[in-house]
C-alpha positions as CSV (number, residue, x, y, z in Angstrom):
1,M,-24.1,36.9,-177.8
2,T,-20.7,36.2,-179.2
3,V,-18.3,33.3,-178.7
4,R,-15.0,34.9,-177.9
5,K,-11.5,33.6,-178.3
6,L,-9.8,31.9,-175.3
7,H,-6.5,33.1,-174.0
8,L,-4.2,30.1,-173.2
9,L,-1.4,29.5,-170.7
10,G,1.4,32.0,-171.6
11,S,-1.0,34.9,-172.3
12,P,0.0,37.7,-169.9
13,V,-3.7,38.6,-169.2
14,L,-4.1,35.3,-167.3
15,R,-1.5,36.4,-164.7
16,R,-2.8,39.9,-164.3
17,P,-5.2,40.6,-161.4
18,A,-8.4,41.8,-162.8
19,T,-9.7,45.3,-162.2
20,P,-12.9,45.7,-160.2
21,V,-16.0,46.7,-162.1
22,A,-17.1,50.3,-161.3
23,A,-20.7,49.9,-162.4
24,V,-22.7,47.1,-164.1
25,D,-23.8,48.6,-167.4
26,D,-24.8,47.2,-170.8
27,A,-21.2,46.5,-171.7
28,V,-20.8,44.4,-168.6
29,R,-24.1,42.5,-169.3
30,E,-22.9,41.9,-172.9
31,L,-19.6,40.5,-171.5
32,V,-21.5,38.2,-169.1
33,D,-23.6,36.9,-172.0
34,D,-20.5,36.3,-174.1
35,L,-18.8,34.5,-171.2
36,F,-21.8,32.1,-170.9
37,E,-21.9,31.6,-174.6
38,T,-18.1,31.0,-174.9
39,M,-18.0,28.7,-171.8
40,R,-20.8,26.5,-173.1
41,A,-19.3,26.4,-176.6
42,A,-16.1,25.2,-175.1
43,K,-17.9,22.7,-172.8
44,G,-16.7,24.3,-169.6
45,V,-18.4,24.9,-166.2
46,G,-16.9,28.3,-165.5
47,L,-15.1,31.1,-167.3
48,A,-13.4,34.3,-166.1
49,A,-13.2,37.5,-168.2
50,N,-9.4,37.5,-168.3
51,Q,-9.7,34.1,-170.1
52,V,-11.2,36.0,-173.0
53,G,-8.7,38.8,-172.7
54,V,-10.7,41.2,-170.6
55,A,-9.0,42.1,-167.2
56,Q,-12.2,42.9,-165.3
57,R,-13.5,41.1,-162.2
58,I,-16.3,39.2,-164.0
59,A,-16.8,35.4,-164.2
60,V,-19.6,32.9,-164.8
61,V,-20.2,29.4,-163.4
62,D,-22.7,26.8,-164.6
63,V,-22.0,23.3,-163.3
64,G,-25.1,21.8,-164.9
65,E,-28.8,21.5,-164.5
66,E,-28.7,19.6,-161.2
67,F,-27.0,22.5,-159.6
68,P,-29.1,25.5,-160.7
69,P,-29.0,28.4,-161.2
70,P,-26.0,29.5,-163.2
71,L,-23.9,32.2,-161.3
72,V,-22.9,35.6,-162.5
73,L,-19.9,36.8,-160.5
74,V,-19.2,40.5,-160.8
75,N,-16.6,41.7,-158.2
76,P,-16.9,38.3,-156.4
77,R,-15.2,37.6,-153.1
78,I,-15.2,34.7,-150.8
79,V,-16.1,36.0,-147.3
80,Q,-15.9,32.6,-145.6
81,A,-14.4,29.3,-146.5
82,S,-14.8,26.0,-144.6
83,D,-11.8,24.4,-142.9
84,V,-13.0,21.1,-144.4
85,T,-11.2,20.6,-147.7
86,E,-11.4,18.2,-150.6
87,T,-8.9,17.2,-153.2
88,A,-10.2,16.7,-156.7
89,E,-9.0,16.8,-160.3
90,E,-9.3,20.2,-162.0
91,G,-8.7,21.3,-165.6
92,C,-9.0,24.6,-167.3
93,L,-10.2,25.9,-170.6
94,S,-7.1,28.0,-170.8
95,I,-4.9,24.9,-170.4
96,P,-6.7,22.3,-172.5
97,D,-6.1,18.6,-171.7
98,I,-4.0,19.3,-168.6
99,Y,-5.4,18.1,-165.3
100,G,-4.2,18.1,-161.7
101,D,-5.5,17.3,-158.2
102,V,-6.2,20.6,-156.3
103,E,-7.2,20.9,-152.6
104,R,-10.0,23.5,-152.0
105,S,-12.5,24.3,-149.3
106,L,-15.5,22.1,-149.5
107,A,-17.9,25.1,-148.8
108,V,-17.7,28.8,-149.3
109,T,-19.8,31.9,-148.7
110,L,-19.7,34.2,-151.7
111,E,-20.6,37.8,-152.1
112,A,-20.9,39.3,-155.6
113,L,-23.0,41.4,-157.9
114,D,-25.4,39.8,-160.3
115,R,-26.0,40.6,-164.0
116,D,-28.0,43.6,-163.0
117,G,-25.6,45.0,-160.5
118,R,-27.6,43.8,-157.5
119,P,-25.4,42.5,-154.6
120,Y,-26.1,39.0,-153.4
121,R,-24.6,36.5,-150.9
122,T,-24.8,32.8,-151.2
123,E,-23.4,29.6,-149.6
124,L,-22.0,27.0,-152.0
125,S,-20.7,23.6,-151.5
126,G,-19.2,20.7,-153.4
127,F,-18.5,21.1,-157.1
128,K,-20.1,24.5,-157.4
129,A,-17.9,25.9,-154.5
130,R,-14.8,24.4,-156.3
131,A,-15.8,26.0,-159.6
132,V,-16.3,29.4,-158.0
133,Q,-12.9,29.2,-156.2
134,H,-11.2,28.3,-159.5
135,E,-12.8,31.3,-161.3
136,I,-12.0,33.7,-158.5
137,D,-8.4,32.5,-158.6
138,H,-8.4,33.4,-162.4
139,L,-9.5,36.9,-161.5
140,D,-6.6,37.1,-159.0
141,G,-4.1,36.0,-161.7
142,I,-3.8,32.5,-160.2
143,L,-4.0,29.2,-162.2
144,F,-4.9,25.8,-160.8
145,L,-1.3,24.8,-161.6
146,D,-0.2,27.2,-158.8
147,H,-1.9,25.0,-156.3
148,L,0.2,22.0,-157.2
149,S,3.7,20.9,-155.9
150,A,6.6,22.4,-157.9
151,V,7.4,19.0,-159.3
152,K,3.9,18.2,-160.5
153,R,3.5,21.8,-161.9
154,H,6.8,21.4,-163.8
155,L,5.7,18.1,-165.3
156,L,2.4,19.4,-166.4
157,I,3.9,22.6,-167.9
158,A,6.4,20.4,-169.8
159,K,3.5,18.2,-171.0
160,W,1.6,21.4,-172.1
161,K,4.6,22.7,-174.0
162,R,5.0,19.3,-175.8
163,S,1.3,19.4,-176.8
164,R,1.8,22.8,-178.3
165,K,5.0,22.0,-180.3
166,G,4.8,23.9,-183.5
167,Q,2.0,26.1,-182.4
168,S,2.5,29.8,-181.8
169,G,0.5,32.4,-179.9
170,Y,-1.7,32.1,-176.9
171,I,-5.2,32.6,-178.3
172,K,-7.6,29.8,-179.4
173,D,-10.8,30.0,-181.4
174,V,-13.7,28.3,-179.8
175,T,-16.0,26.6,-182.3
176,P,-19.5,25.7,-181.1
177,E,-20.9,22.4,-182.3
178,P,-23.7,22.8,-184.9
179,A,-27.2,22.6,-183.5
180,G,-28.7,19.1,-183.4
181,E,-25.4,17.3,-183.2
182,L,-23.9,15.6,-180.1
């Protein structure tokens, strides 16, 4: 498994809808493993393939031990979403240190392929449903900022640009913490 570099706001791949996966093969399984490794090293709860520069419909979600198991999302789609919504703060590994309140369905029914290419259907609610919706948005070229009002989005993008003053490029190394340290 490899920790990959993250693409940050401004990288064109984040705005490009991802291509469906034709078949789950060893290369897809390797990417899934790398996504989990990168997500955990960056202390995230989800990661989409385009966030590491791969425009394929693959994402992973792991919101923690109390919500097992971690999800592999190959060609995911939400087939039903509850009318009941919840607004909560979201952030994104591709837009570090920027947060905004996003309204999302409280529960969703998801269809996807797993790591071995087997189709599955599951019902999710709460934080796991929110994380899955966030990652599927990534696969569609949508960022959480797009769910905010124009004014709030403008303010957060300005804050992002100020935080990056003097930095160039849209790719960030992810450095895992050494084993045994907190």
